[in-house]
C-alpha positions in Angstrom: 14.9 37.4 54.2 12.5 40.3 54.9 8.8 39.8 55.5 7.0 41.3 52.5 4.1 42.3 54.7 6.2 44.4 57.0 8.5 46.0 54.3 5.7 47.1 52.0 6.6 44.8 49.1 3.2 43.2 49.2 1.8 46.0 47.1 4.2 45.0 44.3 3.1 41.4 44.5 -0.5 42.3 44.3 0.1 44.6 41.4 1.9 41.8 39.6 -0.9 39.4 40.2 -3.5 41.9 39.1 -1.6 42.7 35.9 -1.3 39.0 35.0 -5.1 38.5 35.6 -5.9 41.6 33.4 -3.6 40.3 30.6 -5.3 36.9 30.7 -8.7 38.6 30.5 -7.6 40.8 27.6 -6.3 37.7 25.7 -9.6 35.9 26.3 -11.6 38.8 25.0 -9.4 39.2 22.0 -9.6 35.5 21.1 -13.4 35.5 21.4 -13.9 38.7 19.4 -11.5 38.1 16.6 -12.0 34.3 16.2 -14.4 33.6 13.3 -16.3 30.4 14.0 -17.5 28.6 10.9 -20.7 26.7 10.9 -20.2 23.0 10.1 -22.8 21.3 8.0 -24.2 18.0 9.2 -23.2 15.1 7.1 -25.7 12.5 6.1 -24.6 9.0 5.1 -26.5 6.5 3.1 -27.9 3.6 5.1 -27.2 1.1 2.2 -23.5 1.9 2.3 -23.1 0.2 5.7 -24.8 -2.9 4.3 -22.5 -3.0 1.3 -19.5 -2.7 3.6 -20.7 -5.6 5.7 -21.1 -7.7 2.6 -17.6 -6.8 1.5 -16.1 -7.6 4.9 -17.8 -11.0 5.0 -16.6 -11.9 1.5 -13.1 -10.8 2.3 -13.1 -12.9 5.5 -14.3 -15.9 3.6 -11.6 -15.4 0.9 -8.9 -15.1 3.6 -10.0 -18.4 5.3 -10.0 -20.2 2.0 -6.6 -19.0 1.1 -5.2 -19.8 4.5 -6.5 -23.4 4.3 -5.1 -23.9 0.9 -1.7 -22.4 1.7 -1.3 -24.3 5.0 1.6 -26.8 4.9 0.8 -28.3 8.3 -1.9 -30.9 8.8 -3.8 -30.9 12.1 -4.5 -34.0 14.0 -7.9 -35.6 13.5 -8.3 -36.3 17.2 -7.8 -33.7 19.9 -6.0 -34.9 23.1 
C-alpha cells in the first residue's frame, strides 16, 4: 500500500472531503430557505373540564369496585393470619 502523502493522492482525499462538506451546506441552506414554517396557535383549555374528568374518574372507580365486590365468588377470611 502506498503512502497517500508521498504519492500525491492526499489532494484527492481533501477534495472529496471538501465536496461532501459543500454538499451538506447546500442541503442545509436549501432546507432552511424552502421550508415554510407554519405558526401554531396556542390552545387554551377550560379549567372546569379537568374537574369534570376527575368526577367521572371517581365515579367510574366507585362503580368498578361495587361491581367487583358483587361479582366476587370467593369469600375472604374474617381474620388475617
